[in-house]
N, C-alpha and C positions, 0 to 999 in steps of 0.2 A: 740490610741489617745494621751496617755501620751508621747509616743515616738515622735509623730509629734510635740507636744508642746515643747519638749526638743530640737528637731532639730531647731525649729523656734527661740527659745531663744539663742541657740548657734550661729545661723547665725547673729542675731542682735548684739550679743556681739562681734563677729569677726569683723563686720562692724564698730562698735564703737571704736575698738582698732586699727583702721587703721593708717598708717603713713601719713605724710604731702602729699606725692605724690598721695595717693588714698583717702584722707579724703574729697575731694570736694563734695562727695555725702551727707555729713553730714550737709550741709548748710554753706553759706558763704556770705560775703558782697563783694563789689567791691570798690577799692580805686579810688581817683580822676583821676588817670592816667590809670585806667582800669586793674590794677594788682589785682588779687583776693587775699583776706585774707582768708586763709583756716583754718577752725576750726575742731577739732577732739579730740581724746583721745590718750594718750601715751600708748604704749604696756608696759608690765611689765619690759622688758629689757631696753626700753628707759627711763622709770621712774627710774630704778636703776642707770643708767648712769647720769641722771639729778641730783639726790640726791647726788651722789658721787662728781659731779662737784661743786655743791653748798657747800659741806663740804670742798672741797679743797680751795675754795675761801672765806671761813668763816673769818670774821674780828673780831670775838669775841666781839660783842656788838655794832658795828656800824662803818661806815666809818668816819675817821677824815679828815676834809677838812680845807684848808686855806680860811679865809674869813675876809677881812678888817684887816689884821695884827694879827688875832687870830685864834686859833684852835677851831673848833666846831664839835660835834658829830652829823652827819646827821640823825642818827636813833632817836635822841632826838628832832629834829626840825631844820629848816633851819635858824632860828633867823633873819628873814627879807630878806634873799637872794631870788632873783627871778630866778636865773640860777645856777645850780650846775652840775658838771661833772668831767670827768677824763681828765687831761691835756695831750694832745697828745705828748708833748715833754718830760715831767718828769714822766708821768704815775701816778702822785699823784692827789688826789681829790682837787677841788677848787671851790669856789662859788663867785658870783658877784651880785651886786645890780640890774643890768639890762642886757638885751640882748646886748645893745650897748657897755657897759663896757666889757662884756665877749668877744665879737668879736674883739674889739679894742685890748684887751689883747692878744688874739690869733694871731691877725695880727702882733702886735709888736714882739711877741715871734718868729713867723715864720721869720720875717725880720732879727731879731737878729741872728738867726741860719744861714740864708742865707748869712748875712754879714760876719759872722765868717768863713763860708766855702769859701767865696770869698777871705777873707784875707789870709787864709791858702794856697789857691791856688796861690796867688800872691807871698807870701813869698817863696813858693816852687819854683816858676818860677825864682825869683831873685837869690835864692841859686843855681839853675841850671845854670843860666847865669854867676854867679860869678865863679862857678867851670869851666865852659867852657873857660872863659876869662883867668883864671889862668893857665889852661892847655895849652893855645895857646901861652903864653908868653915864651920868652927865659929864660933859667935857671938863667942867670945873671941879669935879670931885677929886679928892686926893687919892694917890696911888694906894692900893691895898694888895699885899702879897698873899692874903689868905685865900685859898681856893674854895673855901666853903665846905670842906669835908674834914674828917678827923684822921685821915691817913698820914703817916709819916713817910719821909722819903728814905725808906730802908731798902736793903739789897733785894729782898724777896717781894716787896710790894704787898705784903699780907697784913698791913695795918700796924706794923711795929714789931712783929715777932721776928726772931732770927732764923727760925726754921719752919717750913710749912708742914702741916700734918700730912702723913702719908695717906694715900687712898686705901680703902679697905681691900683686902685680898679677894681675888676672884675665886669662884668655885672650881672644883677639880673636874677632870674629864676632858675628852678631845675638844680642842678649840678654846680651852681655858687659859688662864694666865700662869703665874709663877708657882707651880706646885712641884715639890721635889720628890716624886715617887715614880720610879720606872719611866714609862713613856711620857707621863704627864710632867716630867721634869723638862720636857722640851717646850719653850715658851711659845705663845701664840704667834702666828705669822712667821714661823721658823721651820727650816728643814734640818733634822738632826740625824746623824749617823752614829751607830754604836759599834764598838769593837767586838762585842759578843752578842749572841742571840738573846732574845728576850729583853732587849733594851738595857743591857748591862755592860759593864766595862767602861773604858774611856769613851767620851762623847765629843763629836765634832759638830758644830752647829753654824748655820748660815741664815741670816735674816732675809726677808723678802725684799727684792729690789724692783724698781719701776720697770726695768728691762732685764731680760735673762742674762745671767753671767755663767761663764764656764771656768771651772777650777780644776787644775791638775793636783790630785790629792798627794802626790809625792812631795810637793812643796809644803804641804801641811803635815807631813809625817804620818799620812794615813792611807798610803797606797796599799792595795791588797789586804785591807784590814776590816772592811765593812761586813757586818754579819746581821744587822737589823737596822731599821730606819723608821722615821715618822715624818710624814709630810703634813705638818700642823698648820694648814691654811686651806681656805675653801676653793681656791682656783690655782691653776698652773701646777702641773706635775713636775717630776724630776726625772731627768734622763741620766742613767749611769753608763759608763763606757769602760770596756777592757781594751786597752790599746795593744795591738799585736803587731809584730814585725813580719812583713811579707804576707800578711793575711788580712782579710776584711776585719774591721773592728766590731766585735759584738756589742750590743747595747741592751739595757734593761730599763724599761719605762715604768716609773712608779706614779700612779695616778694621784691627784690631789683630793680635796674633800675630807681632810683630817684622817688620812689613810695610814694604817699601821702595817708594817712589814716585819713580822716578828722574827723570822728566820730565813736568811737568804739561801739556806740549803733546800728550801722548798721550791726554788725557782730554777727551772731548767736552763742550762747553758747550751747554746747551739751545738748540735752534735758535730757539725762540720768543723768546728773549732776545738773539738776534743770531748764534748759532752760533759756530763756531770751536773754541777749546780753552780750558782753564782756566789757562794760563800767565799770571802776573801779574794775576790777577783776585780773589784771596782778600782779603776785607776783614775777616773775623772768623772765629774758630774756637771750637768747644766741645770741650773735651778732658777 
């Protein structure tokens, strides 16, 4: 009898330590797009790797963000900001008073980079034309500084204008650009977390990186606050973790493919760790 009990406990433990690929048997919710949010427990090896990744990303007391011309420690509070996140261009933390302000800033930053790239391309083209013209002239010909085009050497390289015209806004809906309405406020190629269900309340956002990154949300002032999420990118899902003391760490895997997760109360929390749901339990994410 004791042997049978032992075997039963071992089987349950093995099931509870399953990876995201097999954890569907542990209970799950379904996102608005039909992508399942899979809940389970990390294995000892996965837990070791998680804690090592968090240690590597430790900011020693909190993330320092730019907000209205000052520096704030997000671990100590957002000081009125409604949106915070990592700037996709600089990699630095930044906060804004509203979703609209955040996305306007991102759109302007993206256009500035595009304009600079266009300017560099045009200057390179002018230089190439100049070199070709000089090479084609006879040796006795006088020097000529004219490159043969009508562009001026201005900062943007757009033919003399001081500012480049912005690109037209993209349409709304999953996978679209900068639209400030509920979940579509989350920019393309971004992972967004909201403090309230239904994509409401304060929003924390992270851009897509070439390699996966792990963030401890306490350093961003967002530990145990996530109630909804949007994985606004076609590939690479997001893994959420609840870091426990003296127990295996539960995790919740959110699939990619422009997947909506409207209410974390819909996603079962492992019963061996107390049961209930995942609302306000996320301590860290890997995205």
